[in-house]
BAVO-809804 format. One record per residue: residue in one letter; x, y, z of N, C-alpha, C, O in turn; residue number from 1. Coordinates in steps of 0.02 Angstrom, whole numbers, always signed. Layout:
<sites>
site type a	n_east X	n_north Y	n_up Z	ca_east X	ca_north Y	ca_up Z	c_east X	c_north Y	c_up Z	o_east X	o_north Y	o_up Z	seq NUM
...
</sites>
This chain:
<sites>
site type m	n_east -841	n_north +183	n_up -861	ca_east -873	ca_north +140	ca_up -786	c_east -918	c_north +105	c_up -784	o_east -966	o_north +98	o_up -822	seq 1
site type s	n_east -891	n_north +64	n_up -699	ca_east -975	ca_north +1	ca_up -699	c_east -1026	c_north +59	c_up -650	o_east -1031	o_north +117	o_up -631	seq 2
site type g	n_east -1060	n_north -17	n_up -651	ca_east -1092	ca_north +0	ca_up -635	c_east -1148	c_north +38	c_up -569	o_east -1198	o_north +73	o_up -558	seq 3
site type w	n_east -1074	n_north -16	n_up -534	ca_east -1094	ca_north +27	ca_up -442	c_east -1056	c_north +101	c_up -450	o_east -1044	o_north +126	o_up -394	seq 4
site type k	n_east -1038	n_north +136	n_up -497	ca_east -1029	ca_north +215	ca_up -487	c_east -1068	c_north +254	c_up -514	o_east -1090	o_north +309	o_up -500	seq 5
site type k	n_east -1077	n_north +207	n_up -569	ca_east -1155	ca_north +244	ca_up -601	c_east -1185	c_north +254	c_up -546	o_east -1185	o_north +313	o_up -527	seq 6
site type t	n_east -1224	n_north +198	n_up -499	ca_east -1285	ca_north +220	ca_up -444	c_east -1229	c_north +258	c_up -387	o_east -1269	o_north +297	o_up -361	seq 7
site type l	n_east -1175	n_north +268	n_up -359	ca_east -1142	ca_north +324	ca_up -338	c_east -1150	c_north +364	c_up -340	o_east -1165	o_north +398	o_up -291	seq 8
site type g	n_east -1141	n_north +392	n_up -422	ca_east -1147	ca_north +471	ca_up -463	c_east -1231	c_north +465	c_up -413	o_east -1237	o_north +472	o_up -352	seq 9
site type r	n_east -1278	n_north +453	n_up -457	ca_east -1355	ca_north +458	ca_up -455	c_east -1357	c_north +481	c_up -346	o_east -1387	o_north +522	o_up -311	seq 10
site type v	n_east -1320	n_north +441	n_up -337	ca_east -1338	ca_north +448	ca_up -237	c_east -1328	c_north +498	c_up -240	o_east -1374	o_north +540	o_up -237	seq 11
site type l	n_east -1244	n_north +519	n_up -253	ca_east -1213	ca_north +574	ca_up -230	c_east -1247	c_north +620	c_up -237	o_east -1249	o_north +657	o_up -187	seq 12
site type r	n_east -1295	n_north +647	n_up -305	ca_east -1322	ca_north +705	ca_up -331	c_east -1384	c_north +731	c_up -282	o_east -1395	o_north +785	o_up -255	seq 13
site type g	n_east -1431	n_north +650	n_up -285	ca_east -1475	ca_north +675	ca_up -233	c_east -1555	c_north +693	c_up -287	o_east -1613	o_north +708	o_up -273	seq 14
site type t	n_east -1511	n_north +678	n_up -360	ca_east -1598	ca_north +709	ca_up -385	c_east -1660	c_north +643	c_up -384	o_east -1719	o_north +630	o_up -378	seq 15
site type a	n_east -1598	n_north +619	n_up -393	ca_east -1685	ca_north +530	ca_up -390	c_east -1681	c_north +487	c_up -319	o_east -1671	o_north +427	o_up -331	seq 16
site type d	n_east -1685	n_north +496	n_up -275	ca_east -1693	ca_north +478	ca_up -215	c_east -1716	c_north +428	c_up -226	o_east -1684	o_north +376	o_up -221	seq 17
site type a	n_east -1793	n_north +431	n_up -248	ca_east -1867	ca_north +399	ca_up -248	c_east -1835	c_north +348	c_up -294	o_east -1841	o_north +288	o_up -281	seq 18
site type n	n_east -1805	n_north +366	n_up -343	ca_east -1802	ca_north +305	ca_up -409	c_east -1744	c_north +252	c_up -418	o_east -1751	o_north +212	o_up -464	seq 19
site type l	n_east -1698	n_north +248	n_up -384	ca_east -1651	ca_north +195	ca_up -370	c_east -1684	c_north +123	c_up -304	o_east -1710	o_north +113	o_up -249	seq 20
site type r	n_east -1651	n_north +82	n_up -381	ca_east -1680	ca_north +11	ca_up -346	c_east -1633	c_north -6	c_up -271	o_east -1582	o_north +18	o_up -246	seq 21
site type f	n_east -1672	n_north -49	n_up -258	ca_east -1644	ca_north -38	ca_up -152	c_east -1562	c_north -106	c_up -205	o_east -1503	o_north -96	o_up -193	seq 22
site type d	n_east -1588	n_north -166	n_up -259	ca_east -1507	ca_north -199	ca_up -255	c_east -1439	c_north -130	c_up -310	o_east -1382	o_north -139	o_up -332	seq 23
site type e	n_east -1471	n_north -89	n_up -312	ca_east -1422	ca_north -48	ca_up -337	c_east -1382	c_north -6	c_up -284	o_east -1323	o_north +11	o_up -288	seq 24
site type v	n_east -1424	n_north +5	n_up -238	ca_east -1408	ca_north +36	ca_up -175	c_east -1334	c_north -5	c_up -119	o_east -1279	o_north +11	o_up -98	seq 25
site type c	n_east -1381	n_north -66	n_up -116	ca_east -1335	ca_north -150	ca_up -64	c_east -1289	c_north -130	c_up -108	o_east -1276	o_north -78	o_up -77	seq 26
site type s	n_east -1244	n_north -127	n_up -166	ca_east -1220	ca_north -122	ca_up -216	c_east -1166	c_north -92	c_up -197	o_east -1109	o_north -111	o_up -184	seq 27
site type v	n_east -1199	n_north -28	n_up -198	ca_east -1132	ca_north +57	ca_up -178	c_east -1106	c_north +17	c_up -137	o_east -1048	o_north -4	o_up -138	seq 28
site type l	n_east -1167	n_north -1	n_up -84	ca_east -1120	ca_north +18	ca_up -6	c_east -1095	c_north -51	c_up +2	o_east -1051	o_north -63	o_up +43	seq 29
site type k	n_east -1124	n_north -102	n_up -40	ca_east -1043	ca_north -141	ca_up +7	c_east -969	c_north -160	c_up -67	o_east -926	o_north -204	o_up -63	seq 30
site type c	n_east -978	n_north -112	n_up -120	ca_east -911	ca_north -93	ca_up -151	c_east -859	c_north -45	c_up -114	o_east -798	o_north -39	o_up -120	seq 31
site type l	n_east -911	n_north -8	n_up -67	ca_east -883	ca_north +35	ca_up -10	c_east -857	c_north +8	c_up +26	o_east -808	o_north +39	o_up +46	seq 32
site type g	n_east -866	n_north -51	n_up +55	ca_east -874	ca_north -99	ca_up +112	c_east -892	c_north -91	c_up +161	o_east -862	o_north -80	o_up +214	seq 33
site type f	n_east -947	n_north -95	n_up +148	ca_east -1009	ca_north -117	ca_up +218	c_east -1008	c_north -169	c_up +193	o_east -1003	o_north -191	o_up +136	seq 34
site type s	n_east -1017	n_north -197	n_up +273	ca_east -1041	ca_north -281	ca_up +303	c_east -1106	c_north -295	c_up +281	o_east -1142	o_north -252	o_up +308	seq 35
site type e	n_east -1142	n_north -332	n_up +246	ca_east -1226	ca_north -329	ca_up +234	c_east -1247	c_north -402	c_up +318	o_east -1217	o_north -450	o_up +341	seq 36
site type r	n_east -1303	n_north -370	n_up +330	ca_east -1318	ca_north -450	ca_up +395	c_east -1402	c_north -407	c_up +378	o_east -1424	o_north -349	o_up +373	seq 37
site type i	n_east -1429	n_north -488	n_up +372	ca_east -1478	ca_north -481	ca_up +353	c_east -1554	c_north -479	c_up +398	o_east -1546	o_north -527	o_up +435	seq 38
site type k	n_east -1616	n_north -451	n_up +413	ca_east -1651	ca_north -471	ca_up +482	c_east -1706	c_north -467	c_up +457	o_east -1734	o_north -412	o_up +458	seq 39
site type g	n_east -1747	n_north -537	n_up +419	ca_east -1790	ca_north -551	ca_up +401	c_east -1792	c_north -485	c_up +344	o_east -1756	o_north -499	o_up +296	seq 40
site type d	n_east -1824	n_north -417	n_up +338	ca_east -1846	ca_north -362	ca_up +267	c_east -1784	c_north -321	c_up +278	o_east -1767	o_north -288	o_up +229	seq 41
site type l	n_east -1742	n_north -316	n_up +340	ca_east -1707	ca_north -277	ca_up +341	c_east -1647	c_north -306	c_up +328	o_east -1629	o_north -365	o_up +331	seq 42
site type h	n_east -1599	n_north -222	n_up +303	ca_east -1563	ca_north -245	ca_up +282	c_east -1491	c_north -199	c_up +311	o_east -1470	o_north -150	o_up +279	seq 43
site type i	n_east -1457	n_north -223	n_up +379	ca_east -1401	ca_north -199	ca_up +404	c_east -1349	c_north -169	c_up +356	o_east -1344	o_north -203	o_up +305	seq 44
site type f	n_east -1296	n_north -96	n_up +359	ca_east -1256	ca_north -117	ca_up +344	c_east -1204	c_north -66	c_up +398	o_east -1217	o_north -13	o_up +426	seq 45
site type t	n_east -1163	n_north -95	n_up +398	ca_east -1081	ca_north -81	ca_up +453	c_east -1022	c_north -76	c_up +435	o_east -1002	o_north -129	o_up +410	seq 46
site type r	n_east -979	n_north -30	n_up +437	ca_east -918	ca_north +2	ca_up +391	c_east -873	c_north -22	c_up +477	o_east -897	o_north -23	o_up +533	seq 47
site type d	n_east -814	n_north -36	n_up +457	ca_east -770	ca_north -28	ca_up +541	c_east -710	c_north +45	c_up +531	o_east -664	o_north +42	o_up +491	seq 48
site type g	n_east -721	n_north +95	n_up +567	ca_east -710	ca_north +167	ca_up +566	c_east -801	c_north +213	c_up +536	o_east -809	o_north +270	o_up +512	seq 49
site type v	n_east -849	n_north +164	n_up +550	ca_east -927	ca_north +237	ca_up +531	c_east -963	c_north +226	c_up +570	o_east -991	o_north +172	o_up +559	seq 50
site type e	n_east -982	n_north +255	n_up +622	ca_east -1004	ca_north +260	ca_up +683	c_east -1059	c_north +211	c_up +679	o_east -1073	o_north +159	o_up +708	seq 51
site type e	n_east -1093	n_north +259	n_up +619	ca_east -1173	ca_north +267	ca_up +575	c_east -1196	c_north +166	c_up +587	o_east -1147	o_north +129	o_up +589	seq 52
site type i	n_east -1255	n_north +140	n_up +592	ca_east -1261	ca_north +72	ca_up +563	c_east -1325	c_north +95	c_up +502	o_east -1345	o_north +147	o_up +528	seq 53
site type l	n_east -1342	n_north +91	n_up +474	ca_east -1356	ca_north +90	ca_up +396	c_east -1407	c_north +35	c_up +412	o_east -1384	o_north -20	o_up +427	seq 54
site type n	n_east -1487	n_north +45	n_up +412	ca_east -1534	ca_north -10	ca_up +364	c_east -1577	c_north +17	c_up +331	o_east -1608	o_north +69	o_up +342	seq 55
site type l	n_east -1578	n_north -7	n_up +304	ca_east -1611	ca_north +4	ca_up +211	c_east -1698	c_north -89	c_up +218	o_east -1707	o_north -146	o_up +238	seq 56
site type q	n_east -1722	n_north -49	n_up +195	ca_east -1777	ca_north -79	ca_up +162	c_east -1807	c_north -90	c_up +103	o_east -1807	o_north -36	o_up +73	seq 57
site type s	n_east -1834	n_north -135	n_up +67	ca_east -1860	ca_north -122	ca_up +2	c_east -1930	c_north -105	c_up -2	o_east -1971	o_north -130	o_up +36	seq 58
site type r	n_east -1944	n_north -62	n_up -49	ca_east -2031	ca_north -49	ca_up -71	c_east -2026	c_north -23	c_up -153	o_east -2003	o_north +14	o_up -196	seq 59
site type d	n_east -2072	n_north -82	n_up -131	ca_east -2076	ca_north -129	ca_up -212	c_east -2000	c_north -102	c_up -279	o_east -1996	o_north -79	o_up -336	seq 60
site type g	n_east -1951	n_north -126	n_up -222	ca_east -1894	ca_north -150	ca_up -280	c_east -1873	c_north -98	c_up -278	o_east -1827	o_north -87	o_up -318	seq 61
site type n	n_east -1892	n_north -42	n_up -235	ca_east -1838	ca_north +13	ca_up -252	c_east -1805	c_north +41	c_up -168	o_east -1826	o_north +27	o_up -112	seq 62
site type a	n_east -1752	n_north +80	n_up -187	ca_east -1757	ca_north +97	ca_up -108	c_east -1789	c_north +175	c_up -83	o_east -1809	o_north +226	o_up -112	seq 63
site type k	n_east -1781	n_north +148	n_up -1	ca_east -1817	ca_north +215	ca_up +11	c_east -1838	c_north +281	c_up +19	o_east -1875	o_north +294	o_up +68	seq 64
site type p	n_east -1822	n_north +328	n_up -20	ca_east -1760	ca_north +415	ca_up -28	c_east -1753	c_north +430	c_up +51	o_east -1703	o_north +463	o_up +66	seq 65
site type y	n_east -1797	n_north +409	n_up +106	ca_east -1779	ca_north +454	ca_up +173	c_east -1687	c_north +419	c_up +178	o_east -1641	o_north +459	o_up +187	seq 66
site type q	n_east -1675	n_north +359	n_up +173	ca_east -1620	ca_north +299	ca_up +179	c_east -1574	c_north +303	c_up +131	o_east -1513	o_north +300	o_up +140	seq 67
site type v	n_east -1604	n_north +311	n_up +78	ca_east -1545	ca_north +368	ca_up +11	c_east -1531	c_north +428	c_up +36	o_east -1488	o_north +457	o_up +4	seq 68
site type k	n_east -1556	n_north +459	n_up +86	ca_east -1484	ca_north +528	ca_up +93	c_east -1493	c_north +507	c_up +176	o_east -1512	o_north +545	o_up +220	seq 69
site type q	n_east -1481	n_north +459	n_up +180	ca_east -1439	ca_north +454	ca_up +232	c_east -1374	c_north +401	c_up +203	o_east -1320	o_north +429	o_up +208	seq 70
site type v	n_east -1371	n_north +347	n_up +182	ca_east -1321	ca_north +348	ca_up +156	c_east -1293	c_north +387	c_up +126	o_east -1234	o_north +370	o_up +127	seq 71
site type r	n_east -1304	n_north +455	n_up +82	ca_east -1277	ca_north +460	ca_up +40	c_east -1249	c_north +523	c_up +83	o_east -1206	o_north +560	o_up +60	seq 72
site type d	n_east -1280	n_north +530	n_up +152	ca_east -1277	ca_north +590	ca_up +200	c_east -1196	c_north +527	c_up +223	o_east -1149	o_north +553	o_up +193	seq 73
site type v	n_east -1173	n_north +472	n_up +255	ca_east -1124	ca_north +460	ca_up +271	c_east -1054	c_north +447	c_up +245	o_east -999	o_north +440	o_up +272	seq 74
site type i	n_east -1090	n_north +443	n_up +149	ca_east -1029	ca_north +427	ca_up +113	c_east -989	c_north +503	c_up +98	o_east -933	o_north +510	o_up +73	seq 75
site type v	n_east -1032	n_north +555	n_up +121	ca_east -1004	ca_north +610	ca_up +121	c_east -989	c_north +639	c_up +177	o_east -953	o_north +690	o_up +178	seq 76
site type r	n_east -1015	n_north +609	n_up +234	ca_east -974	ca_north +626	ca_up +295	c_east -920	c_north +593	c_up +306	o_east -884	o_north +615	o_up +350	seq 77
site type y	n_east -902	n_north +544	n_up +275	ca_east -822	ca_north +513	ca_up +289	c_east -794	c_north +501	c_up +226	o_east -750	o_north +458	o_up +225	seq 78
site type r	n_east -810	n_north +533	n_up +168	ca_east -770	ca_north +530	ca_up +83	c_east -763	c_north +463	c_up +104	o_east -728	o_north +445	o_up +151	seq 79
site type l	n_east -793	n_north +430	n_up +72	ca_east -810	ca_north +342	ca_up +60	c_east -808	c_north +368	c_up -28	o_east -775	o_north +330	o_up -64	seq 80
site type a	n_east -828	n_north +408	n_up -50	ca_east -817	ca_north +418	ca_up -150	c_east -765	c_north +382	c_up -152	o_east -768	o_north +325	o_up -176	seq 81
site type g	n_east -692	n_north +416	n_up -122	ca_east -657	ca_north +400	ca_up -164	c_east -655	c_north +459	c_up -253	o_east -687	o_north +509	o_up -268	seq 82
site type d	n_east -608	n_north +423	n_up -287	ca_east -587	ca_north +459	ca_up -356	c_east -640	c_north +499	c_up -381	o_east -630	o_north +550	o_up -413	seq 83
site type t	n_east -725	n_north +468	n_up -359	ca_east -786	ca_north +514	ca_up -375	c_east -801	c_north +579	c_up -345	o_east -852	o_north +614	o_up -350	seq 84
site type d	n_east -761	n_north +586	n_up -320	ca_east -756	ca_north +693	ca_up -266	c_east -779	c_north +730	c_up -290	o_east -796	o_north +782	o_up -262	seq 85
site type d	n_east -794	n_north +709	n_up -391	ca_east -778	ca_north +741	ca_up -426	c_east -875	c_north +764	c_up -442	o_east -903	o_north +816	o_up -458	seq 86
site type e	n_east -901	n_north +692	n_up -427	ca_east -971	ca_north +722	ca_up -428	c_east -992	c_north +712	c_up -379	o_east -1024	o_north +659	o_up -375	seq 87
site type q	n_east -988	n_north +743	n_up -330	ca_east -1020	ca_north +752	ca_up -271	c_east -1057	c_north +825	c_up -279	o_east -1039	o_north +874	o_up -311	seq 88
site type p	n_east -1096	n_north +818	n_up -250	ca_east -1150	ca_north +898	ca_up -241	c_east -1090	c_north +921	c_up -230	o_east -1036	o_north +894	o_up -216	seq 89
site type s	n_east -1126	n_north +1027	n_up -247	ca_east -1062	ca_north +1065	ca_up -200	c_east -1096	c_north +1077	c_up -139	o_east -1157	o_north +1069	o_up -140	seq 90
site type l	n_east -1068	n_north +1094	n_up -84	ca_east -1101	ca_north +1119	ca_up -33	c_east -1141	c_north +1195	c_up -28	o_east -1170	o_north +1212	o_up +23	seq 91
</sites>
């Protein structure tokens, strides 16, 4: 399994939101087809077919937990995980 898929699984499980590296979360979004725009220390992610705009900032190299939750919500809402659906937490 590739590194970004492992990180995707960690994002979807939601058990380590405070311990995810910022660059890994950005990598997951890029691999899922999001475009990245950087304005200062703000990384802005957009994707065709996704209404939400994801704004991410690093805190000491880690992603902010509430932003990881927003990323997870978008991935689940738009079913962007593809063949990793079995890694999603049960609702």
